[in-house]
N, CA, C and O of each residue as an XYZ file, in Angstrom:
448
protein
N      81.263     54.306   -133.571
C      79.995     54.972   -133.481
C      80.136     56.230   -134.180
O      81.172     56.882   -134.049
N      79.032     56.691   -135.028
C      79.116     57.796   -135.738
C      78.841     58.962   -134.884
O      78.157     58.852   -133.866
N      79.421     60.218   -135.320
C      79.202     61.368   -134.410
C      77.806     61.771   -134.329
O      76.986     61.497   -135.205
N      77.506     62.511   -133.131
C      76.198     62.876   -132.771
C      75.874     64.163   -133.653
O      76.615     65.147   -133.649
N      74.832     64.086   -134.328
C      74.314     65.263   -134.962
C      73.085     65.804   -134.341
O      72.186     65.017   -134.043
N      72.955     67.120   -134.110
C      71.641     67.589   -133.398
C      71.286     68.691   -134.200
O      72.086     69.351   -134.862
N      69.990     68.892   -134.123
C      69.220     70.088   -134.668
C      68.206     70.541   -133.649
O      67.484     69.794   -132.988
N      68.242     71.852   -133.604
C      67.081     72.433   -132.616
C      66.251     73.267   -133.566
O      66.691     74.033   -134.424
N      64.892     72.987   -133.268
C      63.854     73.730   -133.909
C      62.946     74.491   -132.923
O      62.301     73.903   -132.054
N      62.926     75.871   -133.104
C      62.187     76.638   -132.210
C      60.740     76.733   -132.877
O      60.501     76.195   -133.958
N      59.860     77.406   -132.203
C      58.565     77.595   -132.805
C      58.485     78.965   -133.476
O      57.431     79.326   -134.000
N      59.565     79.730   -133.471
C      59.383     81.104   -134.076
C      60.708     81.506   -134.912
O      61.655     81.874   -134.215
N      60.860     81.489   -136.005
C      59.850     80.630   -136.967
C      60.270     79.248   -137.064
O      61.441     78.936   -136.847
N      59.340     78.362   -137.391
C      59.565     76.932   -137.414
C      60.389     76.460   -138.653
O      59.903     75.668   -139.460
N      61.645     76.964   -138.781
C      62.362     76.825   -139.998
C      62.705     75.437   -140.550
O      62.882     75.235   -141.751
N      62.793     74.449   -139.562
C      63.168     73.123   -139.895
C      61.941     72.149   -139.846
O      62.070     70.977   -140.202
N      60.791     72.636   -139.413
C      59.699     71.633   -139.213
C      59.241     71.189   -140.605
O      58.968     69.990   -140.660
N      59.106     71.825   -141.653
C      58.645     71.248   -142.869
C      59.614     70.260   -143.513
O      59.213     69.458   -144.356
N      60.865     70.314   -143.128
C      61.878     69.460   -143.693
C      62.503     68.352   -142.763
O      63.720     68.181   -142.691
N      61.684     67.696   -142.136
C      62.030     66.641   -141.245
C      62.832     65.461   -142.034
O      63.761     64.832   -141.527
N      62.375     65.274   -143.238
C      62.984     64.050   -143.948
C      62.328     62.689   -143.543
O      61.313     62.581   -142.854
N      62.979     61.784   -144.016
C      62.484     60.342   -143.790
C      63.602     59.619   -143.161
O      64.755     59.694   -143.586
N      63.224     58.874   -142.077
C      64.198     57.940   -141.409
C      65.564     58.717   -141.276
O      66.600     58.238   -141.737
N      65.525     59.969   -140.610
C      66.635     60.698   -140.417
C      67.133     60.775   -138.953
O      68.306     61.056   -138.707
N      66.325     60.550   -138.094
C      66.739     60.880   -136.677
C      66.540     59.697   -135.818
O      65.577     58.942   -135.955
N      67.461     59.546   -134.933
C      67.421     58.460   -133.823
C      66.592     58.954   -132.658
O      65.992     58.140   -131.955
N      66.543     60.045   -132.461
C      65.763     60.709   -131.347
C      65.097     62.020   -131.600
O      65.732     62.922   -132.146
N      63.876     62.175   -131.243
C      63.135     63.429   -131.368
C      62.829     63.886   -130.046
O      62.182     63.053   -129.411
N      63.090     64.952   -129.424
C      62.732     65.531   -128.224
C      61.733     66.647   -128.459
O      62.017     67.569   -129.223
N      60.571     66.592   -127.826
C      59.557     67.772   -127.973
C      59.044     67.972   -126.526
O      58.627     67.060   -125.813
N      59.129     69.341   -126.165
C      58.689     69.645   -124.878
C      57.901     70.971   -124.976
O      58.347     71.990   -125.503
N      56.704     70.848   -124.421
C      55.809     71.926   -124.445
C      55.588     72.794   -125.661
O      55.625     74.024   -125.687
N      55.352     71.968   -126.664
C      55.094     72.506   -127.981
C      54.060     71.558   -128.645
O      54.255     70.344   -128.595
N      52.970     72.068   -129.264
C      51.978     71.291   -129.798
C      51.573     71.831   -131.095
O      50.976     72.901   -131.204
N      51.934     71.012   -132.171
C      51.464     71.239   -133.616
C      51.059     69.736   -134.200
O      51.823     68.937   -134.742
N      49.719     69.587   -133.951
C      49.247     68.161   -134.234
C      49.537     67.634   -135.671
O      49.712     66.443   -135.926
N      49.571     68.647   -136.585
C      49.759     68.225   -138.017
C      51.231     67.541   -138.228
O      51.453     66.839   -139.214
N      52.202     67.793   -137.243
C      53.425     67.318   -137.335
C      53.643     65.862   -136.841
O      54.669     65.261   -137.157
N      52.766     65.339   -136.132
C      52.848     63.983   -135.567
C      53.292     62.948   -136.646
O      54.250     62.204   -136.434
N      52.570     62.913   -137.817
C      52.896     61.890   -138.735
C      54.296     62.242   -139.449
O      54.998     61.348   -139.922
N      54.604     63.399   -139.489
C      56.020     63.809   -140.009
C      57.109     63.412   -139.149
O      58.192     63.058   -139.613
N      56.846     63.461   -137.836
C      57.829     62.939   -136.854
C      58.062     61.488   -136.878
O      59.185     60.995   -136.771
N      56.846     60.733   -137.039
C      57.026     59.187   -137.187
C      57.768     59.060   -138.397
O      58.800     58.393   -138.336
N      57.456     59.548   -139.433
C      58.337     59.253   -140.747
C      59.806     59.776   -140.580
O      60.681     59.255   -141.273
N      60.094     60.673   -139.789
C      61.494     61.178   -139.714
C      62.376     60.356   -138.829
O      63.600     60.486   -138.847
N      61.675     59.406   -137.960
C      62.355     58.497   -137.037
C      62.930     57.393   -137.927
O      62.276     56.819   -138.798
N      64.374     57.116   -137.594
C      65.065     55.839   -138.149
C      64.357     54.706   -137.388
O      63.800     54.867   -136.303
N      64.437     53.460   -138.109
C      63.971     52.339   -137.295
C      64.758     52.151   -136.039
O      65.981     52.231   -136.158
N      64.247     51.908   -134.819
C      64.976     51.910   -133.627
C      64.957     53.211   -132.992
O      65.355     53.269   -131.829
N      64.592     54.178   -133.522
C      64.524     55.578   -132.912
C      63.410     55.769   -131.924
O      62.444     55.013   -131.820
N      63.636     56.879   -131.185
C      62.693     57.252   -130.085
C      62.077     58.650   -130.242
O      62.713     59.543   -130.803
N      60.849     58.845   -129.753
C      60.176     60.081   -129.591
C      59.993     60.242   -128.025
O      59.413     59.376   -127.369
N      60.487     61.332   -127.487
C      60.131     61.765   -126.161
C      59.387     63.068   -126.231
O      59.921     64.112   -126.603
N      58.108     62.964   -125.852
C      57.238     64.071   -126.135
C      56.574     64.449   -124.653
O      56.132     63.551   -123.937
N      56.541     65.747   -124.280
C      55.752     66.245   -123.173
C      55.229     67.523   -123.395
O      55.893     68.452   -123.853
N      53.880     67.594   -123.032
C      53.275     68.897   -123.232
C      51.930     69.006   -122.445
O      51.473     68.059   -121.805
N      51.346     70.192   -122.534
C      50.211     70.364   -121.737
C      48.797     69.749   -122.226
O      48.473     69.680   -123.411
N      48.088     69.360   -121.256
C      46.730     68.690   -121.539
C      45.694     69.818   -121.017
O      46.074     70.686   -120.232
N      44.560     69.767   -121.426
C      43.385     70.442   -121.085
C      43.341     70.904   -119.666
O      42.995     72.030   -119.309
N      43.769     69.811   -118.800
C      43.767     70.011   -117.288
C      44.684     71.097   -116.809
O      44.586     71.552   -115.669
N      45.625     71.537   -117.726
C      46.422     72.619   -117.346
C      45.717     73.936   -117.268
O      46.247     74.834   -116.615
N      44.549     74.142   -117.882
C      43.815     75.343   -117.722
C      43.497     75.603   -116.267
O      43.377     76.742   -115.815
N      43.367     74.509   -115.560
C      42.846     74.672   -114.115
C      43.944     75.153   -113.330
O      43.650     75.659   -112.247
N      45.196     75.095   -113.673
C      46.267     75.520   -112.860
C      47.061     76.641   -113.357
O      47.736     77.284   -112.552
N      47.053     76.953   -114.626
C      47.759     78.076   -115.192
C      47.161     79.415   -114.715
O      45.952     79.643   -114.675
N      48.143     80.285   -114.354
C      47.737     81.735   -113.916
C      48.018     82.661   -115.074
O      47.578     83.809   -115.019
N      48.722     82.253   -116.127
C      49.147     83.113   -117.212
C      49.557     82.056   -118.385
O      49.640     80.836   -118.246
N      49.786     82.785   -119.534
C      50.289     82.029   -120.652
C      49.234     81.508   -121.559
O      48.401     82.271   -122.049
N      49.243     80.142   -121.816
C      48.389     79.529   -122.819
C      46.930     79.653   -122.431
O      46.518     79.457   -121.288
N      46.164     79.997   -123.487
C      44.683     79.984   -123.234
C      43.954     79.472   -124.314
O      42.809     79.084   -124.084
N      44.392     79.400   -125.420
C      43.698     78.848   -126.641
C      43.679     77.264   -126.635
O      44.723     76.619   -126.537
N      42.453     76.686   -126.745
C      42.399     75.191   -126.757
C      43.233     74.449   -127.624
O      43.525     73.281   -127.368
N      43.674     75.094   -128.723
C      44.606     74.356   -129.787
C      45.956     74.045   -129.128
O      46.687     73.237   -129.700
N      46.335     74.580   -128.038
C      47.513     74.360   -127.388
C      47.525     73.296   -126.334
O      48.565     72.940   -125.781
N      46.299     72.778   -126.060
C      46.213     71.779   -124.971
C      45.702     70.261   -125.740
O      44.926     70.152   -126.690
N      46.336     69.281   -125.070
C      45.871     67.937   -125.625
C      44.588     67.575   -124.781
O      44.302     67.987   -123.657
N      43.880     66.704   -125.592
C      42.710     66.162   -125.010
C      43.219     64.919   -124.224
O      44.371     64.514   -124.385
N      42.359     64.330   -123.385
C      42.688     63.094   -122.665
C      43.063     62.007   -123.638
O      42.341     61.798   -124.613
N      44.129     61.324   -123.427
C      44.864     60.400   -124.165
C      45.115     60.706   -125.636
O      45.320     59.809   -126.454
N      45.094     61.892   -125.921
C      45.429     62.380   -127.344
C      46.835     61.935   -127.745
O      47.077     61.288   -128.764
N      47.794     62.365   -126.793
C      49.134     61.935   -127.164
C      49.253     60.389   -127.234
O      49.956     59.831   -128.076
N      48.563     59.767   -126.349
C      48.734     58.292   -126.439
C      48.378     57.693   -127.918
O      48.878     56.667   -128.379
N      47.552     58.410   -128.483
C      47.022     57.856   -129.688
C      47.600     58.697   -131.144
O      47.198     58.518   -132.294
N      48.516     59.518   -130.735
C      49.063     60.446   -131.790
C      50.033     59.708   -132.665
O      50.189     60.172   -133.794
N      50.713     58.630   -132.329
C      51.779     57.948   -132.963
C      51.334     56.523   -133.397
O      51.949     55.570   -132.920
N      50.462     56.339   -134.137
C      50.153     54.850   -134.334
C      51.293     54.218   -135.240
O      51.847     54.799   -136.174
N      51.538     52.974   -134.819
C      52.674     52.237   -135.523
C      54.015     52.319   -134.722
O      55.031     51.653   -134.919
N      53.811     53.212   -133.842
C      55.168     53.159   -132.846
C      54.680     52.388   -131.466
O      53.514     52.407   -131.072
N      55.662     51.774   -130.863
C      55.379     51.141   -129.626
C      55.437     52.063   -128.499
O      56.454     52.743   -128.362
N      54.546     52.162   -127.738
C      54.643     53.073   -126.557
C      55.363     52.374   -125.342
O      55.007     51.306   -124.844
N      56.401     53.125   -124.955
C      57.185     52.487   -123.793
C      56.835     53.044   -122.572
O      57.000     52.430   -121.518
N      56.330     54.239   -122.634
C      55.952     55.038   -121.417
C      54.813     56.073   -121.660
O      54.890     56.851   -122.611
N      53.865     56.082   -120.888
C      52.885     57.195   -121.148
C      52.271     57.490   -119.761
O      51.999     56.586   -118.971
N      52.076     58.728   -119.519
C      51.474     59.194   -118.298
C      50.897     60.588   -118.544
O      51.457     61.438   -119.236
N      49.652     60.760   -117.876
C      48.992     62.075   -117.914
C      48.927     62.400   -116.423
O      48.458     61.601   -115.613
N      49.398     63.558   -116.096
C      49.366     64.103   -114.711
C      48.322     65.283   -114.615
O      48.340     66.304   -115.303
N      47.411     64.957   -113.637
C      46.286     65.876   -113.509
C      46.532     66.820   -112.287
O      45.838     67.835   -112.223
N      47.287     66.621   -111.493
C      47.634     67.363   -110.250
C      48.797     68.410   -110.594
O      49.812     68.054   -111.192
N      48.590     69.652   -110.198
C      49.518     70.628   -110.227
C      50.012     71.275   -111.588
O      50.400     72.441   -111.662
N      49.954     70.396   -112.654
C      50.395     70.907   -113.948
C      49.343     70.598   -115.056
O      49.008     71.467   -115.861
N      48.864     69.414   -115.072
C      48.177     69.063   -116.340
C      49.028     68.874   -117.609
O      48.968     69.664   -118.551
N      49.835     67.776   -117.587
C      50.792     67.405   -118.784
C      50.578     66.030   -119.061
O      50.117     65.263   -118.216
N      50.939     65.634   -120.380
C      51.084     64.226   -120.742
C      52.391     64.190   -121.302
O      52.908     65.120   -121.920
N      53.046     62.785   -121.000
C      54.354     62.638   -121.440
C      54.421     61.231   -122.040
O      53.724     60.330   -121.574
N      55.221     61.042   -123.030
C      55.217     59.828   -123.967
C      56.536     59.492   -124.268
O      57.348     60.393   -124.477
N      56.889     58.214   -124.324
C      58.215     57.802   -124.944
C      57.731     56.762   -125.775
O      57.085     55.837   -125.281
N      58.025     56.829   -127.217
C      57.584     55.864   -128.157
C      58.709     55.359   -129.026
O      59.643     56.138   -129.216
N      58.750     54.220   -129.553
C      59.854     53.524   -130.174
C      59.409     53.027   -131.572
O      58.408     52.327   -131.725
N      60.138     53.394   -132.486
C      59.836     52.889   -133.961
C      60.696     51.544   -134.119
O      61.917     51.531   -134.274
N      59.959     50.538   -134.061
C      60.497     49.204   -134.155
C      61.163     49.054   -135.593
O      60.721     49.581   -136.614
N      62.335     48.224   -135.510
C      63.017     48.000   -136.801
C      62.120     47.018   -137.693
O      61.487     46.093   -137.184
N      62.117     47.261   -138.905
C      61.323     46.406   -139.873
C      61.719     44.907   -139.760
O      61.171     44.068   -140.475
């Protein structure tokens, strides 16, 4: 088994976002970060057989948040994450409306 290589990309500054590469990662984990123009780059960066695990806020979160995110660009619309990765097989998808307002997805890039 090859050694595990990991990269961490924060949002300030997003130094590694533009350089995802192609078929480079077995696993992409994204939690509570939303930059829609990266969806296609993430798909391209996955190796065949790779997974994306993604969880972030939906518009419903506005009903529960007491502080923090306010701008609509930071919230997913209903089913937006479900449709964000065409070509990937959705293994798990759920939107939670109570207490948080989040969407979560696990998607798999099938080998050719």
